[in-house]
C-alpha positions as CSV (number, residue, x, y, z in Angstrom):
1,M,-112.7,85.3,-6.3
2,T,-112.6,82.0,-8.3
3,E,-113.9,82.3,-11.8
4,P,-117.0,80.1,-12.5
5,L,-116.2,77.0,-14.6
6,R,-117.4,76.7,-18.2
7,A,-118.3,73.4,-19.7
8,A,-115.1,73.7,-21.8
9,D,-113.1,74.1,-18.5
10,V,-114.7,71.0,-17.0
11,L,-113.8,69.0,-20.1
12,A,-110.2,70.4,-20.2
13,R,-109.6,69.8,-16.5
14,R,-110.7,66.2,-16.8
15,L,-108.4,65.6,-19.7
16,Y,-105.6,67.2,-17.7
17,A,-106.4,64.8,-14.9
18,A,-106.0,61.9,-17.4
19,G,-102.4,63.0,-18.0
20,C,-103.0,65.0,-21.2
21,R,-100.5,67.9,-21.5
22,F,-100.6,68.7,-25.3
23,A,-103.4,69.4,-27.8
24,F,-102.7,69.8,-31.5
25,G,-104.9,71.5,-34.1
26,M,-105.9,74.5,-36.2
27,P,-108.5,76.7,-34.5
28,G,-111.5,78.5,-35.9
29,G,-113.8,80.9,-34.1
30,E,-116.0,77.9,-33.0
31,V,-113.3,76.4,-30.8
32,L,-111.6,79.5,-29.3
33,T,-113.3,78.9,-25.9
34,L,-112.1,75.3,-26.0
35,V,-108.5,76.3,-26.8
36,D,-108.7,78.9,-23.9
37,A,-110.0,76.2,-21.5
38,L,-107.2,73.7,-22.5
39,E,-104.5,76.3,-21.9
40,K,-106.0,77.3,-18.6
41,A,-106.1,73.7,-17.5
42,G,-102.4,73.2,-18.2
43,I,-102.7,71.6,-21.6
44,R,-100.5,73.3,-24.2
45,F,-102.2,74.0,-27.5
46,I,-99.9,73.6,-30.4
47,L,-100.8,75.3,-33.7
48,V,-100.1,73.1,-36.7
49,K,-100.5,73.6,-40.5
50,H,-103.1,70.9,-41.1
51,E,-105.4,68.9,-39.0
52,N,-104.3,65.6,-40.4
53,A,-100.8,66.3,-39.1
54,A,-102.3,67.4,-35.8
55,G,-103.7,63.9,-35.3
56,F,-100.4,62.3,-36.0
57,M,-98.5,64.7,-33.7
58,A,-101.1,63.8,-31.0
59,E,-100.3,60.1,-31.5
60,G,-96.5,60.8,-31.3
61,A,-97.1,62.6,-28.0
62,W,-99.1,59.6,-26.7
63,H,-96.2,57.2,-27.6
64,R,-94.0,59.2,-25.2
65,T,-96.4,60.2,-22.4
66,G,-98.9,57.3,-22.3
67,A,-101.8,59.8,-22.0
68,P,-104.5,60.1,-24.7
69,G,-103.6,62.4,-27.6
70,I,-105.9,65.4,-28.3
71,L,-106.8,66.7,-31.8
72,V,-108.7,70.0,-32.0
73,A,-110.5,71.0,-35.2
74,T,-113.1,73.6,-36.0
75,L,-116.4,72.7,-37.7
76,G,-116.8,71.6,-41.3
77,P,-113.5,71.6,-43.3
78,G,-111.4,71.5,-40.1
79,A,-113.1,68.5,-38.8
80,L,-113.0,66.7,-42.1
81,N,-109.3,67.5,-42.6
82,G,-108.5,65.3,-39.6
83,I,-110.5,62.3,-40.8
84,N,-107.5,60.3,-42.1
85,S,-105.6,60.6,-38.8
86,V,-108.7,59.6,-36.8
87,E,-109.2,56.4,-38.9
88,N,-105.5,55.7,-38.5
89,A,-106.0,56.0,-34.7
90,R,-108.8,53.5,-34.9
91,Q,-106.9,51.0,-37.0
92,D,-103.6,51.5,-35.2
93,R,-105.2,51.4,-31.7
94,V,-104.3,54.9,-30.6
95,P,-106.3,56.6,-27.8
96,L,-107.1,59.9,-29.4
97,I,-109.6,62.5,-28.1
98,V,-111.1,64.4,-31.1
99,L,-112.6,67.7,-30.2
100,T,-114.5,69.5,-32.9
101,G,-116.5,72.7,-32.8
102,C,-120.0,72.9,-34.1
103,V,-122.9,75.3,-34.3
104,D,-125.6,75.1,-31.6
105,A,-128.4,72.7,-32.2
106,D,-131.1,75.3,-32.6
107,L,-129.1,77.4,-35.0
108,A,-128.4,74.3,-37.1
109,Q,-132.1,74.1,-37.9
110,T,-132.0,77.4,-39.7
111,Y,-128.4,77.9,-40.8
112,T,-126.4,75.9,-43.3
113,H,-123.0,77.5,-43.8
114,Q,-120.3,74.9,-43.0
115,V,-122.9,72.8,-41.1
116,L,-122.9,69.0,-41.4
117,D,-123.7,66.1,-39.2
118,Q,-120.3,65.7,-37.7
119,P,-121.2,62.9,-35.2
120,Q,-122.5,60.8,-38.1
121,V,-119.2,61.4,-39.9
122,F,-117.1,60.3,-37.0
123,R,-119.2,57.6,-35.5
124,P,-118.1,54.8,-37.9
125,I,-114.4,55.6,-37.4
126,T,-114.4,56.1,-33.6
127,K,-115.2,54.0,-30.6
128,E,-117.9,56.6,-29.6
129,S,-119.1,60.0,-30.5
130,F,-120.5,62.5,-27.9
131,T,-122.0,66.0,-28.1
132,L,-121.0,68.0,-25.1
133,N,-123.6,69.4,-22.8
134,A,-123.0,71.6,-19.7
135,G,-124.8,69.4,-17.2
136,A,-122.8,66.3,-18.1
137,A,-119.5,67.8,-19.2
138,G,-117.4,66.0,-16.6
139,V,-119.2,62.6,-17.2
140,I,-118.8,62.9,-21.0
141,A,-115.1,63.7,-20.6
142,D,-114.6,60.8,-18.3
143,K,-116.4,58.4,-20.5
144,A,-114.4,59.6,-23.5
145,V,-111.1,58.9,-21.7
146,G,-112.3,55.5,-20.4
147,I,-113.6,54.4,-23.8
148,A,-110.5,55.6,-25.6
149,T,-108.1,53.7,-23.3
150,E,-109.9,50.6,-22.3
151,G,-109.6,47.2,-24.1
152,R,-108.2,48.0,-27.5
153,P,-107.5,51.7,-27.5
154,G,-109.0,54.0,-30.1
155,P,-110.3,57.5,-30.9
156,V,-113.4,59.1,-29.3
157,H,-115.1,62.1,-30.7
158,I,-116.7,65.0,-28.8
159,D,-118.6,67.6,-30.7
160,V,-118.6,70.9,-28.8
161,P,-121.4,73.4,-29.6
162,I,-120.3,77.0,-29.5
163,S,-122.6,78.2,-26.7
164,V,-122.3,75.0,-24.7
165,A,-118.5,75.5,-24.4
166,N,-119.3,78.8,-22.6
167,Q,-122.1,77.6,-20.3
168,S,-121.6,77.4,-16.6
169,A,-120.8,73.9,-15.4
170,V,-120.0,72.0,-12.2
171,E,-117.1,69.7,-11.9
172,T,-118.2,66.3,-10.6
173,G,-116.3,63.4,-9.2
174,V,-114.8,60.6,-11.3
175,M,-117.5,58.0,-12.1
176,R,-115.5,55.3,-13.8
177,A,-114.5,52.2,-11.9
178,V,-111.1,50.6,-12.5
179,S,-111.4,47.3,-14.4
180,T,-109.8,44.1,-13.1
181,P,-107.6,42.3,-15.6
182,M,-109.2,39.1,-16.8
183,Q,-107.4,35.7,-16.4
184,P,-108.2,32.3,-17.8
185,N,-110.4,30.0,-15.7
186,A,-108.8,27.0,-13.9
187,A,-109.9,24.3,-16.3
188,D,-108.8,26.1,-19.5
189,L,-105.6,27.2,-17.8
190,A,-104.6,23.6,-16.9
191,A,-105.2,22.5,-20.5
192,M,-103.0,25.3,-21.9
193,Q,-100.3,24.8,-19.4
194,D,-100.1,21.1,-20.4
195,R,-99.7,22.1,-24.0
196,L,-97.0,24.5,-23.2
197,A,-95.2,22.1,-21.0
198,A,-95.2,19.4,-23.8
199,A,-94.1,21.8,-26.5
200,Q,-90.9,20.9,-28.3
201,R,-91.0,23.8,-30.8
202,P,-92.9,26.7,-29.2
203,L,-93.1,30.1,-30.9
204,I,-94.4,33.5,-29.7
205,L,-96.1,36.0,-32.0
206,A,-96.5,39.4,-30.4
207,G,-98.5,42.4,-31.6
208,L,-99.6,45.9,-30.9
209,D,-102.1,45.0,-28.1
210,A,-99.2,43.6,-26.1
211,V,-97.3,46.9,-26.6
212,N,-100.3,48.9,-25.4
213,A,-100.5,46.6,-22.3
214,D,-96.7,47.1,-21.7
215,A,-96.3,43.3,-21.7
216,G,-92.7,43.2,-23.0
217,A,-91.2,42.0,-19.7
218,A,-93.8,39.2,-19.4
219,I,-93.2,38.1,-23.0
220,L,-89.5,38.0,-22.5
221,E,-89.8,36.0,-19.3
222,M,-92.1,33.5,-21.1
223,A,-89.9,33.3,-24.2
224,E,-86.8,32.5,-22.1
225,R,-88.7,29.9,-20.0
226,L,-90.0,28.2,-23.1
227,G,-86.9,28.8,-25.3
228,A,-89.4,30.2,-27.8
229,P,-88.4,32.6,-30.6
230,V,-90.4,35.8,-30.8
231,V,-91.8,37.3,-34.0
232,T,-93.6,40.6,-33.8
233,T,-95.7,42.8,-36.0
234,Y,-94.0,46.0,-37.2
235,K,-95.6,48.2,-34.5
236,A,-94.6,45.7,-31.8
237,K,-90.9,45.8,-32.9
238,G,-88.7,46.1,-29.8
239,I,-91.2,44.6,-27.4
240,I,-88.2,42.4,-26.6
241,P,-84.8,43.7,-27.6
242,E,-84.2,42.8,-31.2
243,T,-80.6,42.0,-30.4
244,H,-81.8,39.2,-28.1
245,S,-81.0,35.7,-29.4
246,L,-84.7,34.7,-29.3
247,S,-85.9,37.8,-31.3
248,L,-86.6,37.2,-35.0
249,G,-87.7,40.8,-35.5
250,G,-90.8,42.2,-37.2
251,A,-93.0,40.6,-39.9
252,G,-96.1,41.4,-41.9
253,L,-95.3,43.1,-45.2
254,S,-92.0,41.8,-46.5
255,P,-92.3,38.8,-48.9
256,K,-88.6,38.1,-48.4
257,A,-89.0,37.9,-44.6
258,D,-92.2,35.9,-44.9
259,G,-90.4,33.4,-47.0
260,I,-88.0,32.8,-44.1
261,L,-90.4,33.1,-41.2
262,L,-93.6,31.3,-42.3
263,P,-91.8,27.9,-42.7
264,L,-90.7,28.2,-39.1
265,F,-94.4,28.7,-38.1
266,S,-95.3,25.5,-39.9
267,Q,-92.7,23.6,-37.8
268,A,-93.9,25.0,-34.5
269,D,-96.0,22.7,-32.4
270,C,-97.3,25.4,-30.0
271,I,-97.8,29.0,-31.0
272,L,-98.5,31.6,-28.3
273,A,-100.1,34.7,-29.9
274,V,-99.8,37.6,-27.4
275,G,-101.8,40.7,-28.2
276,Y,-101.4,39.8,-31.9
277,D,-103.6,42.0,-34.0
278,P,-103.5,40.8,-37.7
279,I,-104.6,44.2,-39.0
280,E,-100.9,44.9,-39.7
281,M,-100.4,41.8,-41.8
282,R,-100.4,41.0,-45.5
283,V,-102.5,38.3,-47.2
284,G,-99.8,35.6,-46.6
285,W,-100.6,35.7,-42.9
286,Q,-104.2,34.5,-43.3
287,N,-104.4,31.2,-41.4
288,P,-100.6,30.7,-41.1
289,W,-101.0,27.6,-39.0
290,D,-102.8,24.3,-39.1
291,L,-105.0,23.7,-36.0
292,S,-105.2,19.9,-36.8
293,T,-101.6,19.5,-35.9
294,Q,-100.6,22.7,-34.0
295,T,-101.8,24.2,-30.8
296,V,-102.5,28.0,-30.9
297,I,-103.1,30.0,-27.7
298,D,-104.5,33.4,-28.7
299,I,-104.4,36.2,-26.0
300,T,-106.5,39.1,-27.3
301,A,-107.9,42.4,-26.2
302,E,-111.1,41.8,-28.1
303,P,-113.0,38.8,-29.5
304,N,-111.8,37.5,-32.9
305,H,-114.2,38.8,-35.5
306,H,-111.6,39.3,-38.2
307,Y,-111.2,35.6,-39.1
308,M,-107.7,36.2,-40.4
309,H,-106.7,33.2,-38.2
310,H,-108.3,30.9,-35.6
311,A,-106.9,29.4,-32.4
312,T,-107.1,26.3,-30.3
313,H,-107.6,28.4,-27.1
314,A,-108.7,32.0,-27.2
315,L,-108.2,34.2,-24.1
316,L,-109.9,37.5,-23.9
317,G,-108.0,39.5,-21.3
318,D,-105.0,41.3,-20.0
319,P,-101.8,39.8,-21.6
320,I,-99.6,40.2,-18.6
321,A,-102.1,38.5,-16.3
322,C,-102.7,35.7,-18.8
323,L,-99.0,35.1,-19.3
324,R,-98.3,35.0,-15.6
325,A,-101.1,32.6,-15.1
326,L,-99.9,30.4,-17.9
327,G,-96.3,30.4,-16.7
328,E,-97.0,29.6,-13.1
329,G,-95.3,26.3,-12.3
330,L,-93.9,26.0,-15.8
331,A,-90.3,24.7,-15.7
332,P,-87.6,26.0,-18.1
333,Q,-87.5,23.9,-21.3
334,Q,-85.0,22.8,-23.8
335,T,-86.7,23.4,-27.2
336,W,-85.8,23.7,-30.9
337,V,-82.9,21.4,-30.3
338,G,-82.1,21.2,-34.0
339,G,-80.9,24.8,-34.1
340,E,-83.7,26.0,-36.4
341,V,-84.0,29.3,-34.6
342,G,-80.4,30.3,-35.0
343,R,-80.5,29.4,-38.7
344,V,-83.6,31.5,-39.3
345,K,-82.1,34.5,-37.4
346,G,-79.0,34.2,-39.6
347,A,-81.0,33.9,-42.7
348,L,-82.9,37.0,-41.9
349,A,-79.7,38.9,-41.2
350,S,-78.2,37.8,-44.5
351,A,-81.4,38.5,-46.5
352,F,-81.2,42.2,-45.7
353,V,-77.5,42.9,-46.0
354,P,-77.2,45.7,-48.5
355,Q,-76.5,44.2,-52.0
356,Q,-75.8,47.5,-53.7
357,E,-72.9,49.9,-53.3
358,W,-75.4,52.7,-52.9
359,G,-79.1,52.4,-52.4
360,P,-81.9,52.5,-49.8
361,S,-80.7,49.5,-47.8
362,K,-77.1,50.8,-47.7
363,A,-78.3,54.2,-46.6
364,M,-80.6,52.7,-43.9
365,A,-77.7,50.6,-42.5
366,I,-75.5,53.7,-42.4
367,L,-78.2,55.8,-40.7
368,R,-78.7,53.0,-38.1
369,D,-75.0,53.1,-37.4
370,A,-74.5,56.8,-37.4
371,L,-77.6,57.8,-35.3
372,P,-77.6,57.2,-31.5
373,Q,-79.0,53.8,-30.5
374,S,-81.6,55.6,-28.4
375,V,-83.0,57.7,-31.3
376,L,-86.8,57.6,-31.7
377,A,-87.8,56.9,-35.3
378,S,-90.9,57.2,-37.4
379,A,-91.6,55.8,-40.9
380,D,-94.0,56.8,-43.6
381,S,-95.8,54.3,-45.8
382,G,-94.1,53.1,-48.9
383,A,-91.3,50.8,-50.1
384,H,-88.8,52.4,-47.7
385,R,-91.0,51.5,-44.7
386,I,-91.0,47.8,-45.5
387,L,-87.3,47.7,-46.0
388,L,-86.6,49.9,-42.9
389,S,-88.8,47.7,-40.7
390,Q,-86.5,44.8,-41.5
391,I,-83.2,46.6,-41.2
392,W,-83.9,49.0,-38.3
393,T,-83.2,47.2,-34.9
394,C,-85.2,48.3,-31.9
395,E,-84.2,47.7,-28.3
396,E,-87.5,48.9,-26.8
397,P,-91.1,49.3,-28.0
398,R,-92.3,52.5,-29.7
399,S,-88.8,53.3,-30.9
400,L,-90.0,52.9,-34.5
401,V,-93.5,54.2,-35.0
402,Q,-95.5,54.0,-38.2
403,S,-99.0,53.7,-39.6
404,S,-99.2,49.9,-39.9
405,G,-103.0,49.2,-39.9
406,L,-104.2,52.0,-42.2
407,C,-100.7,52.4,-43.9
408,T,-101.3,56.0,-44.7
409,M,-98.8,58.4,-46.2
410,G,-97.8,61.7,-44.7
411,C,-97.5,60.5,-41.1
412,A,-93.8,60.2,-40.4
413,I,-93.0,63.9,-40.2
414,P,-95.7,64.8,-37.6
415,L,-95.2,61.5,-35.7
416,A,-91.6,62.4,-35.1
417,M,-92.5,66.0,-34.2
418,G,-95.1,64.8,-31.7
419,M,-92.6,62.5,-30.0
420,E,-90.0,65.3,-29.7
421,I,-92.6,67.8,-28.4
422,A,-93.6,65.4,-25.6
423,D,-90.0,64.3,-24.9
424,P,-87.7,67.2,-26.0
425,D,-84.6,65.6,-24.6
426,Q,-84.9,62.7,-27.1
427,R,-83.5,62.9,-30.6
428,C,-86.1,62.0,-33.2
429,V,-85.8,61.1,-36.8
430,S,-88.5,60.6,-39.5
431,F,-88.1,58.5,-42.7
432,S,-90.2,59.4,-45.7
433,G,-90.4,58.8,-49.3
434,D,-90.4,62.0,-51.4
435,A,-94.2,61.8,-52.1
436,G,-95.0,61.3,-48.4
437,F,-92.6,64.1,-47.4
438,L,-94.4,66.6,-49.8
439,M,-97.7,65.7,-48.2
440,A,-96.6,67.0,-44.8
441,A,-93.9,69.5,-45.8
442,G,-95.8,72.5,-44.4
443,E,-95.2,71.1,-40.9
444,L,-91.5,72.1,-41.3
445,A,-92.7,75.6,-40.6
446,T,-94.2,74.2,-37.3
447,A,-90.9,72.6,-36.5
448,A,-89.1,75.9,-37.0
449,E,-91.6,77.8,-34.9
450,L,-91.3,75.3,-32.0
451,G,-87.5,75.1,-32.2
452,L,-87.5,71.4,-32.8
453,R,-84.3,69.5,-33.7
454,T,-86.0,66.7,-35.5
455,I,-84.0,65.1,-38.4
456,F,-86.2,64.5,-41.4
457,V,-84.8,61.9,-43.8
458,V,-86.3,61.7,-47.3
459,F,-85.5,59.0,-49.8
460,V,-85.6,60.7,-53.2
461,D,-86.2,58.7,-56.3
462,A,-89.0,60.9,-57.9
463,S,-91.4,58.0,-57.9
464,L,-94.1,56.2,-55.9
465,A,-91.6,53.3,-55.7
466,L,-93.9,50.7,-54.2
467,I,-96.7,51.4,-56.6
468,E,-94.4,51.6,-59.5
469,M,-93.0,48.1,-58.6
470,K,-96.5,46.7,-58.5
471,Q,-97.3,48.3,-61.8
472,R,-94.3,46.7,-63.4
473,Q,-95.1,43.3,-61.8
474,R,-98.5,43.4,-63.5
475,Q,-96.8,44.3,-66.8
476,L,-98.8,47.6,-67.0
477,P,-97.4,50.7,-68.7
478,N,-95.9,53.4,-66.5
479,A,-98.6,55.9,-65.6
480,G,-99.2,58.1,-62.6
481,V,-96.3,57.0,-60.5
482,D,-93.4,59.2,-61.4
483,F,-93.0,62.9,-60.7
484,G,-90.5,65.7,-60.8
485,H,-87.2,65.8,-58.9
486,H,-87.2,68.4,-56.2
487,D,-84.5,70.0,-54.1
488,F,-85.5,68.8,-50.6
489,A,-82.4,70.2,-48.9
490,A,-83.4,73.6,-50.2
491,I,-86.9,73.1,-48.9
492,G,-85.5,72.5,-45.4
493,R,-83.4,75.6,-45.6
494,A,-86.3,77.7,-46.9
495,F,-88.4,76.8,-43.8
496,G,-85.6,77.7,-41.4
497,G,-83.7,74.5,-40.9
498,R,-80.6,72.9,-42.3
499,G,-80.6,71.0,-45.6
500,F,-78.3,68.3,-46.9
501,T,-78.2,66.1,-50.0
502,A,-76.5,62.7,-49.7
503,R,-75.5,60.7,-52.8
504,N,-72.9,58.4,-51.1
505,E,-71.9,57.1,-47.7
506,S,-69.4,59.9,-46.9
507,E,-72.0,62.7,-47.6
508,L,-74.7,60.8,-45.6
509,R,-72.5,60.3,-42.5
510,Q,-71.4,64.0,-42.7
511,A,-75.0,65.1,-42.9
512,V,-76.0,63.1,-39.8
513,E,-72.9,64.2,-37.8
514,T,-73.7,67.9,-38.6
515,S,-77.5,67.5,-37.9
516,L,-76.9,66.0,-34.5
517,K,-75.0,69.1,-33.5
518,E,-77.6,71.6,-34.7
519,D,-80.2,73.4,-32.6
520,V,-82.7,73.5,-35.5
521,F,-84.3,70.8,-37.6
522,S,-82.5,69.2,-40.5
523,V,-83.7,67.7,-43.8
524,I,-81.4,65.0,-45.2
525,A,-82.3,64.1,-48.8
526,V,-81.0,60.7,-49.7
527,E,-80.8,60.5,-53.4
528,I,-81.3,56.9,-54.7
529,P,-81.7,55.5,-58.2
530,K,-85.1,54.6,-59.6
531,G,-85.9,50.9,-59.2
532,S,-83.4,50.5,-56.3
533,Y,-85.9,48.9,-54.1
534,D,-86.2,45.9,-56.5
535,G,-85.4,42.7,-54.7
536,T,-84.6,44.4,-51.4
537,F,-87.6,43.2,-49.4
C-alpha cells in the first residue's frame, strides 16, 4: 500500500522534479519531517557545520548541476545563520531555495521561545517568501522554482510550519507555463544592426546574466563576426576561452587592469553589453562610456534601475535570442585595424607577470601551472581574489566561482566543496586568505566526513591584507587588521586531511603534486610576506 503524501513530500518531490539532488543544512527538531521528505524524494541531505556554509555549498552544487540549490535551516538562530549566504545568492544571481522550519501559526500567538517573523526577515533579501500550507504545497513549490530561476535568478524562501509539514497533501500537476524568449522588435533591430555594421571599433562587455543564460557560444560567434574584443566581469570569466585572441579577461576590481581597459572603452564606437550586471564593478565603472559619441546596446535580464550606466538601446530579453537577431545578415568585419586589441592584451599579460621572487602572484602562477587545466576553482574575498581573478585563466564559465556582488568572506571553502559534492570526478581547489579560511575552517570536518579530495589553498600573511592596504593608503595607524600566525597545515591534518606549508616554489609544487594523488582533502598554506600585495593589482 502506498504511503499517503505529506505536504513536505509534495514539496520535496517537486524540487526533485526540478533537478535538485542535494540539500545542505543543519537540522533542528522543527525540520526533521522536511529532511525525511527530501531523502525519500531522492534529494541527499548533507549535514554541514554552519548554515552559512550550507548556502554556499548549495551554490557550488548549482554551478555544476544547473538545478536550484537548497538550504535547510531550523527556526530562529538556524535561519538567521544562513542570512549572509541568502543575500549573496540575491546579489550573485543564484537560484537558491531556502527552507526554514517554524512553529505553527496558532502556537506562535502564545509561545515566544526562538520565535520571530522569519518571512519578514527574508522578504527583503529574496525574490519571494512563502509559508507552506498543505492544500497548495505543490503550487508553492512550483512557484518557488519558477521565481528562483526566471529572469535574473535569485533566492526564494519557504517557511515550513511543523504540523503543516506532516499534513496530508495531494500532488497536483505543474501549473507554470514556459516563457518564450524575448527578442527586439523589427524597427529597433534594424537600427541596432545598422550601428553594428558601421562599427569600426566594436567591443563586447559580458556579465553574469550571460553566464546564467549559457550565452557563451552566441557571444563568441558575435565577437568573431565583429572582430570585437570581449571583456567580462569576474563571475563571467571564461564565457569565451580566455586564451582566445579576442578575450581580454575579467575586470571590475583591479585598478591596474582598469587603467589598461577603460581607455579601450573610450576608443570604442559601439559597445555591446551582453548580460552585463554592474553589481560586480568598482566605482570607476560608473558611466564608463559617452553616449554623445558612442553607441551602447545593452541586453539585460531586468530593467536598468541601478543607473551605474546608461545605453543608446536597451533590450530586455534572452541574450542568445537577442544576439542571434542582431547578427542575422551581419557580414564579418575588419575592425580595430590599428592593432589596439593586441596591444591591450599584451599590456594586461605584462602587468600581472610576477615581479617578486616569492609572493602571491608568483604562487598563483605556479598553482595555475601545476594544477590541471580542468580544475574547478573558488576564491574568497580579499586581496588575493582581485589578483587571482587577473592571473587565473579560465577556458569555460563557472570554472572560477566567487562572491562578486556581495563580496563576502568565508565562501571559498564551501563553494569548492559544493562543486565537488555535485561533480565528484572533478578536482576542485579553493583559494582563501587566512582570515576567510578561519571563518569556514569547521567545514574541513565536513570534507573529511564526506571523503572529499578538495585542495584548500590559504595565503598566510597574518593580516587582512586588502583592508590593511587601504588603511595605509589613508595614512591611518595600524589597528584591527593584523592577527596571530597560525599553523594551517596542522589544522588540515587535525581534521583528517593532509597539510602542507609552502614558502618557495619547490615546496609549493611538491605540495600540489602530493595533494593530487591523495584520497583525502589537503590544506596548502602558502606563506607570503606582509605587504606583498602592494602594487600587484
